[in-house]
ROKEVEX-272120 format. One record per residue (C-alpha): x, y, z. Coordinates in steps of 0.1 Angstrom, whole numbers, always signed. Each point is the difference from the previous one (the first is absolute). Last residue first. Layout:
BEGIN
NODE      X      Y      Z
NODE      X      Y      Z
...
This chain:
BEGIN
NODE      X      Y      Z
NODE   +636  +1669   +854
NODE    -12    -25    -26
NODE    -36     -5     -9
NODE     -4    -35    -14
NODE    -31     -7    -21
NODE    -10    -36     -6
NODE    -15    -23    -27
NODE     -1    -38     +1
NODE    -15    -26    -22
NODE     +6    -37     +8
NODE    -11    -30    -20
NODE     +6    -35    +14
NODE     -2    -33    -16
NODE     +3    -34    +17
NODE    +31    -19     -9
NODE    -11    -30    +21
NODE    -36     +4    +10
NODE     -7    +13    +35
NODE    -18    -21    +26
NODE    +32     -7    +20
NODE    +28    +23     -9
NODE    +31    -22     -6
NODE     -5     -6    -37
NODE    +37     +9     -6
NODE     -9    +25    -27
NODE    -26    +17    +23
NODE     -1    +32    -21
NODE     -4    +10    -36
NODE     +3    +38     -6
NODE    -12    +29    -21
NODE    +10    +33    +15
NODE    -13    +35     -8
NODE    +17    +32    +11
NODE     -6    +36    +10
NODE    +23    +25    +17
NODE     -7    +37     +7
NODE    +29    +17    +16
NODE     -5    +34    +16
NODE    +32    +20     +7
NODE    -10    +27    -26
NODE    -34     -6    -14
NODE    -15    -25    -24
NODE    +33    -20     -1
NODE     -7    -33    -18
NODE    +11    -36     +6
NODE    -10    -29    -23
NODE     -2    -38     +6
NODE     -2    -34    -17
NODE     +5    -30    +22
NODE     +6    -36    -11
NODE     -5    -35    +13
NODE    +13    -26    +24
NODE    -11     -9    +35
NODE    +10    -23    +28
NODE     +9    +30    +21
NODE    -21    +32     +0
NODE    +10    +30    -21
NODE    -29    +26     +1
NODE     -5     -6    +38
NODE    +11    +34    +12
NODE    +33     -1    -19
NODE     +8    -37     +7
NODE    +36     +8     +9
NODE    +16    -34     -2
NODE     +4    -24    +30
NODE    +25    -27     +0
NODE     -2     -8    -37
NODE    -11    -28    -22
NODE    -21    -20    +24
NODE    -34     +6    -15
NODE    +17     +8    -33
NODE     -3    +36    -13
NODE     -2     +5    -37
NODE     -4    +37     -8
NODE     +0    +20    -32
NODE     +0    +38     +2
NODE     -9    +29    -24
NODE     +6    +37     +7
NODE    -11    +34    -13
NODE    +10    +35    +10
NODE    -15    +35     +3
NODE     +8    +37     +6
NODE    -30    +24     -2
NODE    +12    +20    +30
NODE    +37     -3     +6
NODE    +10     -4    +37
NODE    -11    -36     +1
NODE    +26    -10    -27
NODE    -10    -32    -18
NODE    +28    -20    -16
NODE     -7    -10    -36
NODE    -10    -34    -12
NODE     +6    -27    +26
NODE     +5    -37     -8
NODE     -3    -27    +26
NODE     +8    -37     +4
NODE     -7    -20    +32
NODE    +10    -35     +9
NODE     -5    -23    +30
NODE    +13    -35     +4
NODE     -7    -28    +26
NODE    -33    -14    -10
NODE    +14    -33    +13
NODE    +23    -16    +27
NODE    +11    +34    +14
NODE    +37     +9     -5
NODE     -8    +36    -12
NODE     +3    +17    -34
NODE     -4    +37    -10
NODE     +2    +15    -34
NODE     -5    +37     -7
NODE     +1    +21    -32
NODE     -5    +37     -6
NODE     +1    +21    -32
NODE     +0    +38     -3
NODE    -12    +19    -30
NODE     -2    +38     -4
NODE    +35     +8    -12
NODE     +7    -36    -12
NODE    +13    -32    +16
NODE     +0    +12    +36
NODE    +10    -33    +16
NODE    -10    -18    +32
NODE     +9    -35    +12
NODE    -10    -18    +32
NODE    +13    -34    +11
NODE    -15    -19    +30
NODE    +11    -27    +24
NODE    -20    -19    +26
NODE     +9    -24    +28
NODE    -19    -19    +28
NODE    -32     -8    -18
NODE    -34    -18     +6
NODE    -14    +25    +25
NODE    -27    -24    +12
NODE    +23    -25    +15
NODE    +33     -9    -15
NODE     +3    -31    +22
NODE    +26     -1    +28
NODE    -23    -18    +25
NODE    -25    +28     +1
NODE     +3    +28    -26
NODE    +31    +15    -14
NODE     +2    +36    -13
NODE    +19    +15    +29
NODE    +32    +13    -17
NODE    -14    +12    -33
NODE    +29     +7    -22
NODE     +5    +29    -24
NODE    +18     +8    -33
NODE     -4    +31    -20
NODE    +15    +11    -34
NODE     -7    +35    -13
NODE    +10    +12    -35
NODE     -1    +32    -19
NODE     +6     -2    -37
NODE    +11    +29    -22
NODE    +37     -8     +3
NODE     +5    -23    +29
NODE    -16    +14    +32
NODE     -1    -13    +36
NODE    -19    -16    +28
NODE     +9    -27    +24
NODE    -24    -14    +26
NODE     +7    -22    +30
NODE    -20    -23    +23
NODE    -16     -9    +33
NODE    -37     -5     +5
NODE    -18    -11    +32
NODE    -35    -13     -6
NODE    -21    -14    +28
NODE    -21    +31     +2
NODE     -9     -4    -37
NODE    -19    -32     +8
NODE    -13     -3    -36
NODE    +22     +5    -31
NODE     -6    +18    -32
NODE    -15    +34    +10
NODE    +12     -4    +35
NODE    -23    -11    +28
NODE     +5    +19    +33
NODE    +14    +35     -4
NODE    +34    +13    +10
NODE    +23    -22    -20
NODE    +33     -7    +19
NODE    +30    +12    -20
NODE    +38     -3     -1
NODE    +20    +18    -27
NODE    +33     +2    -19
NODE     +5    +25    -27
NODE    +25     +3    -29
NODE     +3    +31    -22
NODE    +10    +10    -35
NODE     -8    +31    -20
NODE    +13    +28    +22
NODE    +30    -22     +7
NODE     +7    -27    +26
NODE    -30    +10    +21
NODE     -2    -23    +31
NODE    -35     -4    +13
NODE    -10    -13    +35
NODE    -36    -10     +7
NODE    -21     -5    +31
NODE    -35    -13     +5
NODE    -35     +1    +12
NODE    -23     -6    -30
NODE    -25    +14    -24
NODE     +0    -18    -34
NODE    +14     -1    -35
NODE    +22    -31     -6
NODE    +10    -21    -30
NODE    -23    +20    -22
NODE     +9    +35    +11
NODE     -1    +14    -36
NODE    +34    +16     -1
NODE    +14    -27    +23
NODE     -4     +0    +38
NODE    -26    +18    +20
NODE     -2     +8    +37
NODE    -28    +18    +17
NODE    +11    +13    +34
NODE     +7    -11    +36
NODE    +35     +8    +11
NODE    +36     +3    -10
NODE    +16    +12    -33
NODE    +38     +5     -5
NODE    +22    +14    -28
NODE    +38     -4     -4
NODE    +21    +17    -27
NODE     +6    +34    +16
NODE     -4    -13    +35
NODE    -29     -3    +25
NODE    -24    +10    -27
NODE    -35     -2    +14
NODE    -34    -15     +4
NODE    -24     -1    +29
NODE    -33    -18     +3
NODE    -37     +4    +10
NODE    -29    -17    -16
NODE    -37     -4     +9
NODE     -2    +35    +16
NODE    -38     +0     +7
NODE    -25    +12    -26
NODE    -26    -27     +5
NODE     +7    -24    -28
NODE    -33    -17     -9
NODE    -28    -12    +23
NODE    -24    +28     -9
NODE    -30    +14    +17
NODE    -23    +28    -11
NODE    -29    -22    -11
NODE    -21     +0    -31
NODE    +29     -7    -23
NODE     -7     +2    -37
NODE     -8    -33    -17
NODE    +23    -24    -18
NODE     +0    -25    +29
NODE    +10    +27    +25
NODE    +12    +34    -14
NODE    +20    +30    +12
NODE    +31    -17    +13
NODE    +21    +22    +23
NODE    +38     -3     -1
NODE    +25    +19    +21
NODE    +37     -7     -3
NODE    +27    +16    +21
NODE    +37     -2     -7
NODE    +29    +11    +22
NODE    +36     +8     -8
NODE    +32     +9    +19
NODE    +29    +12    -20
NODE    +37     -4     +7
NODE    +34    +13    -12
NODE     +0    +38     +5
NODE    -17     +1    +34
NODE    -33    -17     +3
NODE    -22    +14    -28
NODE    -37     -8     +2
NODE    -21    -15    -28
NODE    -37     -4     +3
NODE    -23    -21    -22
NODE    -37     +2     -4
NODE    -20    -23    -22
NODE    -37     +7     -2
NODE    -28    -23    -13
NODE    -35     +2    -12
NODE    -16    -33     -9
NODE    -14    -25    -24
NODE    +28    -25     +3
NODE    -17    -21    +27
NODE    -25    -11    -26
NODE    +23    -28    -13
NODE    +33     +0    +17
NODE    +18    -24    -24
NODE    -12    -35     -3
NODE    -15    -22    +27
NODE    -35     -2    -16
NODE    -22    +20    -23
NODE    +22    +15    -27
NODE    -17    +24    -24
NODE    +16    +31    +15
NODE    -11    +36     -6
NODE    +23    +22    +20
NODE     -3    +37    +10
NODE    +27    +20    +17
NODE     +3    +35    +15
NODE    +35     +7    +11
NODE    +16    +26    +23
NODE    +38     +4     -3
NODE    +32     +2    +19
NODE    +27    +24    +13
NODE    +11    +15    +32
NODE    +35    +15     +7
NODE    +17     +7    +33
NODE    +36    +12     +4
NODE     -5    +27    -27
NODE    -24    +19    +23
NODE    +27     +5    +26
NODE    +27    +11    -25
NODE    -24    +23    -17
NODE    -10    +16    +33
NODE    +37     +8     +8
NODE     +4    +15    -35
NODE    -33    +19     +5
NODE    +12    +15    +32
NODE    +33    +11    -14
NODE    -17    +15    -31
NODE    -24    +19    +22
NODE    +29    +14    +20
NODE    +18    +11    -32
NODE    -32    +16    -14
NODE     -5    +19    +33
NODE    +35    +14     -1
NODE     -1     +8    -38
NODE    -32    +20     +3
NODE    +12    +33    -14
NODE    +26    -16    -24
NODE    -27    -23    -14
NODE    -24    +28     -4
NODE    +26    +20    -20
NODE     +7    -30    -22
NODE    -37     -6     -7
NODE     -5    +37     -8
NODE    +29     -1    -25
NODE    -14    -31    -17
NODE    -34    +18     -2
NODE    +17    +29    -19
NODE    +20    -24    -22
NODE    -30    -20    -11
NODE     -7    -34    +16
NODE    +14    -35     -6
NODE    +34     +3    +18
NODE    -15     -3    +35
NODE    -36    -12     -3
NODE     +3    -23    +31
NODE    +11    +31    +18
NODE    -36    +11     +3
NODE     -8    -27    +25
NODE    +31     +8    +20
NODE    -11    +37     +0
NODE    -34    -11    +14
NODE    +17    -20    +27
NODE    +22    +30     +8
NODE    -31    +22     +4
NODE    -14    -25    +26
NODE    +33     +2    +19
NODE     +1    +38     -2
NODE    -35     +1    +14
NODE    -28    +12    -22
NODE    -24    +29     +3
NODE    -35     -4    -14
NODE    -14    +27    -24
NODE     +1    -23    -30
NODE    +25    -27     +4
NODE     +8     -9    -37
NODE    -14    +29    -21
NODE    -13     +3    -35
NODE    -37     -4    +11
NODE     -2    -37     -7
NODE    +15    -10    +33
NODE    +35     -6    -14
NODE    +18    -27    -20
NODE    +37     +8     -3
NODE    +22     +5    -30
NODE    -30    +12    -20
NODE    +12    +35     -6
NODE    -27    +15    +22
NODE     +9    -24    +28
NODE    +37     +9     -3
NODE     -9    +37     +3
NODE    -20     -8    +31
NODE    +30    -17    +15
NODE    +22    +30     -7
NODE    -26    +24    +14
NODE     -2    -20    +32
NODE    +38     -2     +3
NODE     +4    +38     -2
NODE    -11     +3    +36
NODE    -29    +23     +6
NODE    -20    -24    +22
NODE    +30     -9    +21
NODE    +12    -37     -3
NODE    -12    -15    +33
NODE    +26    -15    +23
NODE     -7    -36     +7
NODE    +34    -10    -14
NODE    +17    +18    +29
NODE    -12    -27    +24
NODE    +32    -19     -3
NODE    +19    -29    -15
NODE    -28    -25     +6
NODE    -18    +10    -31
NODE    -32    +21     +2
NODE    -33    -17     -8
NODE    -16    +13    -32
NODE    -19    +32     +0
NODE    -37     -2     -6
NODE    -21     +7    -31
NODE     -9    -37     -3
NODE     +2     +0    -38
NODE    +32    +20     -3
NODE    +18    -19    +27
NODE    -10    -34    -14
NODE    +12    +11    -35
NODE    +33    +11    +15
NODE     +5    -33    +18
NODE     -6    -19    -33
NODE    +26    +23    -17
NODE    +24     -7    +27
NODE     -3    -37     -7
NODE     +8     +6    -37
NODE    +29    +23     +9
NODE    +15    -28    +21
NODE     -3    -24    -29
NODE    +17    +24    -23
NODE    +30     +5    +23
NODE     +6    +36     +9
């Protein structure tokens, strides 16, 4: 039998043993309900396997006690014991082989049913994480998300297979802030994400080299998502020349109102291309996009200030535990039209390894009109800002990621925020736990 099928049968056997009831009979006939006679040699064989530690019994050296078992239930117990095939003494090995021959018919039917169940279960997969976050932010006006980032948050994503070439996806976000004005909430209400399906999309492989994405999702371009990182309605086609080189063409309409960099996000319609590839140890990503509806009244540039943007991202693993990133983005705005980010990572954290850790340092310089809408990472990377970020990740338990960072920034380079000094200082401390499932 297949190893995965045996694992599922083991779970079924455990359920049967705990409940003390026969499992449902398969559709092939009612004969599986037949009780195994009280004096049948199978009981003695199972009890011997319990005594030898191959199976866990009731604590009295037996498995079923005085209760009779159906053939189907007995087969489930045998399937559980068969996980030890090849790792037991010769006498127990002989017992297992004899039990397998006795209940071969029931085991075969169970295997067929489990294979069918596996195929159905494999069509739907859920994943995500629950986060507990705390921010201490010194900024006081129009920068970041301020107190809104003291919250509990859940990200849930579903993936459903559609034939052999397509997958349907959904994403649901639920965020509940737990403080108001630095104090613990005294009310049970929250105006944050409410847990609806904010994003739905499909992606697939129509041909061997052609990939497609269509729907509402979060889109990011470049390794650090500086030129664009935002939720949008859109479509994308990707042609994979080789496993290392691909070319994508896309059209996007941002989903939310104001973008991180530009106001009037609902007036933005983006069209562009991205090419990614590898040369030696260097990965590269080049993105170009145009903003079709950027103009204001009478042909002026309006509030959005730009109609074109281009960005170059480079990434290289220069040593076993050191990875470098560099990003440069430029738009055709009149001023404050470039954005830069540089990053170094020491080690790659593995969430499955308890005690694993990594360090990173980042430098940012985001012009007010220096990108279309970068990923602001929950307000830690606002526009019109430059500064550095120092962070650490640690795995206290398997699949639990604890991240903490400190950022020292200067914001309002352009002096556009009324009542805020040019190059005002901001200090941000953030710590969060992500529980992945």
